[in-house]
PyMOL commands that place a pseudoatom at each C-alpha (Angstrom):
pseudoatom trace, name=CA, resn=GLN, resi=1, chain=A, elem=C, hetatm=0, pos=[54.489, -134.187, -108.062]
pseudoatom trace, name=CA, resn=VAL, resi=2, chain=A, elem=C, hetatm=0, pos=[56.839, -135.542, -105.441]
pseudoatom trace, name=CA, resn=GLN, resi=3, chain=A, elem=C, hetatm=0, pos=[60.495, -135.674, -106.418]
pseudoatom trace, name=CA, resn=LEU, resi=4, chain=A, elem=C, hetatm=0, pos=[63.435, -137.124, -104.512]
pseudoatom trace, name=CA, resn=VAL, resi=5, chain=A, elem=C, hetatm=0, pos=[66.960, -136.366, -105.679]
pseudoatom trace, name=CA, resn=GLU, resi=6, chain=A, elem=C, hetatm=0, pos=[69.892, -138.170, -104.086]
pseudoatom trace, name=CA, resn=SER, resi=7, chain=A, elem=C, hetatm=0, pos=[73.518, -137.117, -104.136]
pseudoatom trace, name=CA, resn=GLY, resi=8, chain=A, elem=C, hetatm=0, pos=[76.765, -137.903, -102.384]
pseudoatom trace, name=CA, resn=GLY, resi=9, chain=A, elem=C, hetatm=0, pos=[77.585, -141.384, -103.550]
pseudoatom trace, name=CA, resn=GLY, resi=10, chain=A, elem=C, hetatm=0, pos=[81.003, -142.381, -104.798]
pseudoatom trace, name=CA, resn=LEU, resi=11, chain=A, elem=C, hetatm=0, pos=[84.034, -144.584, -104.381]
pseudoatom trace, name=CA, resn=VAL, resi=12, chain=A, elem=C, hetatm=0, pos=[85.694, -144.798, -100.980]
pseudoatom trace, name=CA, resn=GLN, resi=13, chain=A, elem=C, hetatm=0, pos=[88.190, -147.080, -99.307]
pseudoatom trace, name=CA, resn=ALA, resi=14, chain=A, elem=C, hetatm=0, pos=[87.171, -149.373, -96.497]
pseudoatom trace, name=CA, resn=GLY, resi=15, chain=A, elem=C, hetatm=0, pos=[87.066, -147.450, -93.229]
pseudoatom trace, name=CA, resn=GLY, resi=16, chain=A, elem=C, hetatm=0, pos=[86.178, -144.221, -94.978]
pseudoatom trace, name=CA, resn=SER, resi=17, chain=A, elem=C, hetatm=0, pos=[83.070, -142.073, -94.836]
pseudoatom trace, name=CA, resn=LEU, resi=18, chain=A, elem=C, hetatm=0, pos=[80.423, -140.699, -97.145]
pseudoatom trace, name=CA, resn=ARG, resi=19, chain=A, elem=C, hetatm=0, pos=[77.357, -138.556, -96.605]
pseudoatom trace, name=CA, resn=LEU, resi=20, chain=A, elem=C, hetatm=0, pos=[74.340, -139.087, -98.793]
pseudoatom trace, name=CA, resn=SER, resi=21, chain=A, elem=C, hetatm=0, pos=[71.736, -136.380, -99.252]
pseudoatom trace, name=CA, resn=CYS, resi=22, chain=A, elem=C, hetatm=0, pos=[68.190, -136.619, -100.530]
pseudoatom trace, name=CA, resn=ALA, resi=23, chain=A, elem=C, hetatm=0, pos=[66.292, -133.467, -101.398]
pseudoatom trace, name=CA, resn=CYS, resi=24, chain=A, elem=C, hetatm=0, pos=[62.519, -133.804, -101.387]
pseudoatom trace, name=CA, resn=SER, resi=25, chain=A, elem=C, hetatm=0, pos=[59.960, -131.589, -103.108]
pseudoatom trace, name=CA, resn=GLY, resi=26, chain=A, elem=C, hetatm=0, pos=[56.266, -131.753, -103.843]
pseudoatom trace, name=CA, resn=ARG, resi=27, chain=A, elem=C, hetatm=0, pos=[54.881, -132.644, -100.414]
pseudoatom trace, name=CA, resn=ILE, resi=28, chain=A, elem=C, hetatm=0, pos=[54.939, -131.308, -96.873]
pseudoatom trace, name=CA, resn=PHE, resi=29, chain=A, elem=C, hetatm=0, pos=[58.285, -132.786, -95.962]
pseudoatom trace, name=CA, resn=SER, resi=30, chain=A, elem=C, hetatm=0, pos=[57.999, -132.287, -92.208]
pseudoatom trace, name=CA, resn=ARG, resi=31, chain=A, elem=C, hetatm=0, pos=[54.925, -134.541, -91.997]
pseudoatom trace, name=CA, resn=HIS, resi=32, chain=A, elem=C, hetatm=0, pos=[56.529, -137.603, -93.586]
pseudoatom trace, name=CA, resn=GLY, resi=33, chain=A, elem=C, hetatm=0, pos=[59.057, -140.158, -92.500]
pseudoatom trace, name=CA, resn=MET, resi=34, chain=A, elem=C, hetatm=0, pos=[61.998, -140.775, -94.801]
pseudoatom trace, name=CA, resn=GLY, resi=35, chain=A, elem=C, hetatm=0, pos=[63.855, -143.985, -95.422]
pseudoatom trace, name=CA, resn=TRP, resi=36, chain=A, elem=C, hetatm=0, pos=[67.097, -145.204, -96.931]
pseudoatom trace, name=CA, resn=PHE, resi=37, chain=A, elem=C, hetatm=0, pos=[67.321, -148.545, -98.682]
pseudoatom trace, name=CA, resn=ARG, resi=38, chain=A, elem=C, hetatm=0, pos=[70.085, -150.204, -100.671]
pseudoatom trace, name=CA, resn=GLN, resi=39, chain=A, elem=C, hetatm=0, pos=[70.413, -152.855, -103.318]
pseudoatom trace, name=CA, resn=ALA, resi=40, chain=A, elem=C, hetatm=0, pos=[73.619, -154.721, -104.043]
pseudoatom trace, name=CA, resn=PRO, resi=41, chain=A, elem=C, hetatm=0, pos=[74.175, -156.587, -107.328]
pseudoatom trace, name=CA, resn=GLY, resi=42, chain=A, elem=C, hetatm=0, pos=[72.259, -159.849, -107.345]
pseudoatom trace, name=CA, resn=LYS, resi=43, chain=A, elem=C, hetatm=0, pos=[70.530, -159.105, -104.053]
pseudoatom trace, name=CA, resn=GLU, resi=44, chain=A, elem=C, hetatm=0, pos=[67.129, -157.838, -103.045]
pseudoatom trace, name=CA, resn=ARG, resi=45, chain=A, elem=C, hetatm=0, pos=[66.631, -154.293, -101.890]
pseudoatom trace, name=CA, resn=GLU, resi=46, chain=A, elem=C, hetatm=0, pos=[67.058, -153.982, -98.124]
pseudoatom trace, name=CA, resn=PHE, resi=47, chain=A, elem=C, hetatm=0, pos=[66.227, -151.449, -95.461]
pseudoatom trace, name=CA, resn=VAL, resi=48, chain=A, elem=C, hetatm=0, pos=[69.118, -149.392, -94.112]
pseudoatom trace, name=CA, resn=ALA, resi=49, chain=A, elem=C, hetatm=0, pos=[67.761, -146.567, -91.972]
pseudoatom trace, name=CA, resn=ALA, resi=50, chain=A, elem=C, hetatm=0, pos=[64.732, -144.356, -91.475]
pseudoatom trace, name=CA, resn=ILE, resi=51, chain=A, elem=C, hetatm=0, pos=[63.742, -141.236, -89.643]
pseudoatom trace, name=CA, resn=SER, resi=52, chain=A, elem=C, hetatm=0, pos=[60.174, -140.512, -88.675]
pseudoatom trace, name=CA, resn=TRP, resi=53, chain=A, elem=C, hetatm=0, pos=[58.456, -137.177, -89.092]
pseudoatom trace, name=CA, resn=ASN, resi=54, chain=A, elem=C, hetatm=0, pos=[59.258, -136.314, -85.455]
pseudoatom trace, name=CA, resn=GLY, resi=55, chain=A, elem=C, hetatm=0, pos=[62.893, -137.419, -85.573]
pseudoatom trace, name=CA, resn=GLY, resi=56, chain=A, elem=C, hetatm=0, pos=[62.750, -141.000, -84.346]
pseudoatom trace, name=CA, resn=THR, resi=57, chain=A, elem=C, hetatm=0, pos=[65.415, -143.142, -85.995]
pseudoatom trace, name=CA, resn=HIS, resi=58, chain=A, elem=C, hetatm=0, pos=[65.595, -146.785, -86.978]
pseudoatom trace, name=CA, resn=TYR, resi=59, chain=A, elem=C, hetatm=0, pos=[68.515, -148.803, -88.328]
pseudoatom trace, name=CA, resn=THR, resi=60, chain=A, elem=C, hetatm=0, pos=[69.165, -152.254, -89.623]
pseudoatom trace, name=CA, resn=ASP, resi=61, chain=A, elem=C, hetatm=0, pos=[71.521, -154.129, -87.339]
pseudoatom trace, name=CA, resn=SER, resi=62, chain=A, elem=C, hetatm=0, pos=[74.447, -154.203, -89.768]
pseudoatom trace, name=CA, resn=VAL, resi=63, chain=A, elem=C, hetatm=0, pos=[74.796, -150.404, -89.810]
pseudoatom trace, name=CA, resn=LYS, resi=64, chain=A, elem=C, hetatm=0, pos=[74.044, -149.539, -86.182]
pseudoatom trace, name=CA, resn=GLY, resi=65, chain=A, elem=C, hetatm=0, pos=[76.869, -147.498, -84.705]
pseudoatom trace, name=CA, resn=ARG, resi=66, chain=A, elem=C, hetatm=0, pos=[78.275, -146.665, -88.154]
pseudoatom trace, name=CA, resn=PHE, resi=67, chain=A, elem=C, hetatm=0, pos=[75.459, -144.885, -90.000]
pseudoatom trace, name=CA, resn=THR, resi=68, chain=A, elem=C, hetatm=0, pos=[73.397, -141.913, -88.853]
pseudoatom trace, name=CA, resn=VAL, resi=69, chain=A, elem=C, hetatm=0, pos=[70.208, -140.699, -90.466]
pseudoatom trace, name=CA, resn=SER, resi=70, chain=A, elem=C, hetatm=0, pos=[69.103, -137.112, -89.962]
pseudoatom trace, name=CA, resn=ARG, resi=71, chain=A, elem=C, hetatm=0, pos=[66.782, -134.577, -91.491]
pseudoatom trace, name=CA, resn=ASP, resi=72, chain=A, elem=C, hetatm=0, pos=[66.645, -130.824, -92.028]
pseudoatom trace, name=CA, resn=ASN, resi=73, chain=A, elem=C, hetatm=0, pos=[63.024, -129.811, -92.448]
pseudoatom trace, name=CA, resn=ALA, resi=74, chain=A, elem=C, hetatm=0, pos=[63.954, -126.262, -93.448]
pseudoatom trace, name=CA, resn=LYS, resi=75, chain=A, elem=C, hetatm=0, pos=[65.950, -127.663, -96.368]
pseudoatom trace, name=CA, resn=THR, resi=76, chain=A, elem=C, hetatm=0, pos=[63.503, -130.548, -96.974]
pseudoatom trace, name=CA, resn=THR, resi=77, chain=A, elem=C, hetatm=0, pos=[66.490, -132.853, -97.060]
pseudoatom trace, name=CA, resn=VAL, resi=78, chain=A, elem=C, hetatm=0, pos=[67.336, -136.140, -95.393]
pseudoatom trace, name=CA, resn=TYR, resi=79, chain=A, elem=C, hetatm=0, pos=[70.910, -137.276, -94.872]
pseudoatom trace, name=CA, resn=LEU, resi=80, chain=A, elem=C, hetatm=0, pos=[72.694, -140.552, -94.324]
pseudoatom trace, name=CA, resn=GLN, resi=81, chain=A, elem=C, hetatm=0, pos=[76.111, -140.197, -92.741]
pseudoatom trace, name=CA, resn=MET, resi=82, chain=A, elem=C, hetatm=0, pos=[78.061, -143.399, -93.326]
pseudoatom trace, name=CA, resn=ASN, resi=83, chain=A, elem=C, hetatm=0, pos=[81.240, -144.006, -91.337]
pseudoatom trace, name=CA, resn=SER, resi=84, chain=A, elem=C, hetatm=0, pos=[83.560, -146.994, -91.058]
pseudoatom trace, name=CA, resn=LEU, resi=85, chain=A, elem=C, hetatm=0, pos=[82.400, -148.196, -94.431]
pseudoatom trace, name=CA, resn=LYS, resi=86, chain=A, elem=C, hetatm=0, pos=[82.908, -151.819, -95.375]
pseudoatom trace, name=CA, resn=PRO, resi=87, chain=A, elem=C, hetatm=0, pos=[83.045, -153.509, -98.786]
pseudoatom trace, name=CA, resn=GLU, resi=88, chain=A, elem=C, hetatm=0, pos=[79.712, -155.160, -97.980]
pseudoatom trace, name=CA, resn=ASP, resi=89, chain=A, elem=C, hetatm=0, pos=[78.126, -151.692, -97.868]
pseudoatom trace, name=CA, resn=THR, resi=90, chain=A, elem=C, hetatm=0, pos=[78.632, -151.443, -101.626]
pseudoatom trace, name=CA, resn=ALA, resi=91, chain=A, elem=C, hetatm=0, pos=[75.238, -150.930, -103.254]
pseudoatom trace, name=CA, resn=VAL, resi=92, chain=A, elem=C, hetatm=0, pos=[72.936, -148.478, -104.922]
pseudoatom trace, name=CA, resn=TYR, resi=93, chain=A, elem=C, hetatm=0, pos=[71.340, -146.418, -102.168]
pseudoatom trace, name=CA, resn=TYR, resi=94, chain=A, elem=C, hetatm=0, pos=[67.798, -145.131, -102.505]
pseudoatom trace, name=CA, resn=CYS, resi=95, chain=A, elem=C, hetatm=0, pos=[65.878, -142.649, -100.410]
pseudoatom trace, name=CA, resn=ALA, resi=96, chain=A, elem=C, hetatm=0, pos=[62.125, -142.899, -100.097]
pseudoatom trace, name=CA, resn=SER, resi=97, chain=A, elem=C, hetatm=0, pos=[59.251, -140.869, -98.704]
pseudoatom trace, name=CA, resn=ASP, resi=98, chain=A, elem=C, hetatm=0, pos=[56.639, -142.435, -96.427]
pseudoatom trace, name=CA, resn=SER, resi=99, chain=A, elem=C, hetatm=0, pos=[53.190, -142.494, -97.996]
pseudoatom trace, name=CA, resn=SER, resi=100, chain=A, elem=C, hetatm=0, pos=[51.511, -141.591, -94.687]
pseudoatom trace, name=CA, resn=GLU, resi=101, chain=A, elem=C, hetatm=0, pos=[51.760, -138.482, -92.598]
pseudoatom trace, name=CA, resn=PHE, resi=102, chain=A, elem=C, hetatm=0, pos=[52.817, -138.589, -88.947]
pseudoatom trace, name=CA, resn=ARG, resi=103, chain=A, elem=C, hetatm=0, pos=[53.650, -142.318, -88.964]
pseudoatom trace, name=CA, resn=THR, resi=104, chain=A, elem=C, hetatm=0, pos=[56.204, -143.548, -86.440]
pseudoatom trace, name=CA, resn=ASN, resi=105, chain=A, elem=C, hetatm=0, pos=[56.189, -147.288, -87.079]
pseudoatom trace, name=CA, resn=ALA, resi=106, chain=A, elem=C, hetatm=0, pos=[56.654, -149.716, -89.989]
pseudoatom trace, name=CA, resn=LEU, resi=107, chain=A, elem=C, hetatm=0, pos=[59.298, -147.458, -91.531]
pseudoatom trace, name=CA, resn=GLY, resi=108, chain=A, elem=C, hetatm=0, pos=[61.540, -150.449, -92.194]
pseudoatom trace, name=CA, resn=ILE, resi=109, chain=A, elem=C, hetatm=0, pos=[59.135, -151.867, -94.744]
pseudoatom trace, name=CA, resn=ASP, resi=110, chain=A, elem=C, hetatm=0, pos=[59.473, -150.734, -98.336]
pseudoatom trace, name=CA, resn=LYS, resi=111, chain=A, elem=C, hetatm=0, pos=[55.707, -150.878, -98.851]
pseudoatom trace, name=CA, resn=ALA, resi=112, chain=A, elem=C, hetatm=0, pos=[55.390, -147.944, -96.435]
pseudoatom trace, name=CA, resn=TYR, resi=113, chain=A, elem=C, hetatm=0, pos=[56.909, -145.664, -99.070]
pseudoatom trace, name=CA, resn=ASP, resi=114, chain=A, elem=C, hetatm=0, pos=[55.279, -144.307, -102.202]
pseudoatom trace, name=CA, resn=TYR, resi=115, chain=A, elem=C, hetatm=0, pos=[58.005, -142.180, -103.750]
pseudoatom trace, name=CA, resn=TRP, resi=116, chain=A, elem=C, hetatm=0, pos=[61.598, -143.167, -104.412]
pseudoatom trace, name=CA, resn=GLY, resi=117, chain=A, elem=C, hetatm=0, pos=[64.721, -141.444, -105.615]
pseudoatom trace, name=CA, resn=GLN, resi=118, chain=A, elem=C, hetatm=0, pos=[66.749, -142.538, -108.599]
pseudoatom trace, name=CA, resn=GLY, resi=119, chain=A, elem=C, hetatm=0, pos=[69.501, -144.048, -106.482]
pseudoatom trace, name=CA, resn=THR, resi=120, chain=A, elem=C, hetatm=0, pos=[73.142, -143.218, -105.935]
pseudoatom trace, name=CA, resn=GLN, resi=121, chain=A, elem=C, hetatm=0, pos=[76.023, -145.679, -106.197]
pseudoatom trace, name=CA, resn=VAL, resi=122, chain=A, elem=C, hetatm=0, pos=[78.233, -146.303, -103.192]
pseudoatom trace, name=CA, resn=THR, resi=123, chain=A, elem=C, hetatm=0, pos=[81.328, -148.427, -103.785]
pseudoatom trace, name=CA, resn=VAL, resi=124, chain=A, elem=C, hetatm=0, pos=[83.652, -149.394, -100.950]
pseudoatom trace, name=CA, resn=SER, resi=125, chain=A, elem=C, hetatm=0, pos=[86.990, -150.859, -101.954]
pseudoatom trace, name=CA, resn=SER, resi=126, chain=A, elem=C, hetatm=0, pos=[88.952, -153.209, -99.725]
for i in range(1, 126): cmd.bond("trace and resi %d" % i, "trace and resi %d" % (i + 1))
show_as sticks, trace
zoom trace
Protein backbone atom coordinates (compact mmCIF):
# COMPACT_ATOMS: atom_id res chain seq x y z
CA GLN A 1 0.00 0.00 0.00
CA VAL A 2 1.32 3.40 -0.97
CA GLN A 3 1.62 5.91 1.85
CA LEU A 4 2.58 9.58 1.70
CA VAL A 5 3.37 11.42 4.91
CA GLU A 6 3.88 15.18 4.84
CA SER A 7 5.62 17.30 7.44
CA GLY A 8 7.05 20.77 7.84
CA GLY A 9 4.01 22.99 7.81
CA GLY A 10 3.45 25.73 10.35
CA LEU A 11 2.95 29.40 11.01
CA VAL A 12 5.40 31.89 9.52
CA GLN A 13 5.48 35.62 8.95
CA ALA A 14 5.30 37.07 5.48
CA GLY A 15 8.72 36.96 3.85
CA GLY A 16 9.72 33.88 5.79
CA SER A 17 10.51 30.36 4.66
CA LEU A 18 9.32 26.83 5.24
CA ARG A 19 10.37 23.47 3.86
CA LEU A 20 7.77 20.78 3.40
CA SER A 21 8.73 17.13 3.21
CA CYS A 22 6.77 14.17 1.91
CA ALA A 23 7.99 10.66 2.60
CA CYS A 24 6.70 8.01 0.22
CA SER A 25 6.52 4.26 0.76
CA GLY A 26 4.91 1.33 -0.98
CA ARG A 27 6.04 1.91 -4.57
CA ILE A 28 9.25 2.35 -6.52
CA PHE A 29 9.68 6.01 -5.74
CA SER A 30 12.32 6.74 -8.37
CA ARG A 31 9.97 5.77 -11.21
CA HIS A 32 7.19 8.21 -10.31
CA GLY A 33 6.72 11.93 -10.55
CA MET A 34 5.64 13.74 -7.41
CA GLY A 35 3.43 16.77 -7.10
CA TRP A 36 2.49 19.42 -4.57
CA PHE A 37 -0.97 20.92 -4.49
CA ARG A 38 -2.66 23.30 -2.07
CA GLN A 39 -6.16 24.20 -1.03
CA ALA A 40 -7.09 27.44 0.68
CA PRO A 41 -10.35 27.85 2.61
CA GLY A 42 -13.26 28.26 0.23
CA LYS A 43 -11.13 27.61 -2.84
CA GLU A 44 -10.52 24.65 -5.09
CA ARG A 45 -7.36 22.63 -4.84
CA GLU A 46 -4.64 24.01 -7.12
CA PHE A 47 -1.36 22.80 -8.52
CA VAL A 48 1.78 24.25 -6.97
CA ALA A 49 4.81 22.32 -8.20
CA ALA A 50 5.88 18.93 -9.51
CA ILE A 51 9.03 17.01 -10.19
CA SER A 52 9.17 14.22 -12.72
CA TRP A 53 10.86 10.89 -12.17
CA ASN A 54 13.99 12.18 -13.93
CA GLY A 55 14.13 15.52 -12.10
CA GLY A 56 12.26 17.85 -14.43
CA THR A 57 10.40 20.54 -12.50
CA HIS A 58 7.19 22.44 -13.10
CA TYR A 59 5.68 25.35 -11.18
CA THR A 60 2.54 27.38 -11.20
CA ASP A 61 3.27 30.97 -12.13
CA SER A 62 2.50 32.43 -8.70
CA VAL A 63 5.33 30.51 -7.01
CA LYS A 64 8.03 30.64 -9.68
CA GLY A 65 11.22 32.08 -8.26
CA ARG A 66 10.05 31.54 -4.67
CA PHE A 67 9.40 27.80 -4.36
CA THR A 68 11.71 24.93 -5.26
CA VAL A 69 10.69 21.31 -5.55
CA SER A 70 13.31 18.59 -5.19
CA ARG A 71 13.55 14.90 -4.52
CA ASP A 72 15.90 12.48 -2.78
CA ASN A 73 15.36 9.03 -4.26
CA ALA A 74 17.57 7.39 -1.63
CA LYS A 75 15.27 8.74 1.08
CA THR A 76 12.12 8.34 -1.06
CA THR A 77 11.21 11.88 -0.10
CA VAL A 78 10.11 14.93 -2.04
CA TYR A 79 10.60 18.45 -0.71
CA LEU A 80 9.06 21.84 -1.29
CA GLN A 81 11.26 24.73 -0.24
CA MET A 82 9.11 27.83 0.11
CA ASN A 83 10.80 31.22 0.36
CA SER A 84 9.45 34.77 0.40
CA LEU A 85 6.13 33.48 1.63
CA LYS A 86 3.05 35.62 1.21
CA PRO A 87 -0.29 35.57 3.05
CA GLU A 88 -1.90 34.26 -0.14
CA ASP A 89 0.25 31.13 0.17
CA THR A 90 -1.79 30.14 3.22
CA ALA A 91 -3.39 26.76 2.54
CA VAL A 92 -3.29 23.08 3.29
CA TYR A 93 -0.51 21.60 1.18
CA TYR A 94 -0.77 18.09 -0.19
CA CYS A 95 1.82 15.91 -1.86
CA ALA A 96 0.80 13.32 -4.42
CA SER A 97 2.35 10.45 -6.33
CA ASP A 98 1.92 10.12 -10.09
CA SER A 99 -0.06 7.04 -11.06
CA SER A 100 2.21 6.34 -14.05
CA GLU A 101 5.85 5.44 -14.19
CA PHE A 102 8.36 7.49 -16.17
CA ARG A 103 5.87 10.24 -17.10
CA THR A 104 7.27 13.69 -17.83
CA ASN A 105 4.15 15.60 -18.82
CA ALA A 106 0.69 16.38 -17.42
CA LEU A 107 2.09 16.59 -13.89
CA GLY A 108 0.12 19.77 -13.24
CA ILE A 109 -3.18 17.93 -13.41
CA ASP A 110 -4.52 16.37 -10.24
CA LYS A 111 -5.99 13.44 -12.18
CA ALA A 112 -2.43 12.32 -12.95
CA TYR A 113 -2.01 11.30 -9.31
CA ASP A 114 -3.45 8.28 -7.55
CA TYR A 115 -2.12 8.61 -4.02
CA TRP A 116 -2.26 11.67 -1.79
CA GLY A 117 -0.90 12.65 1.58
CA GLN A 118 -3.01 13.83 4.48
CA GLY A 119 -2.01 17.46 4.04
CA THR A 120 -0.05 19.91 6.14
CA GLN A 121 -1.21 23.40 7.10
CA VAL A 122 0.84 26.40 6.06
CA THR A 123 -0.21 29.75 7.50
CA VAL A 124 1.51 32.98 6.52
CA SER A 125 0.74 36.00 8.65
CA SER A 126 0.98 39.55 7.34
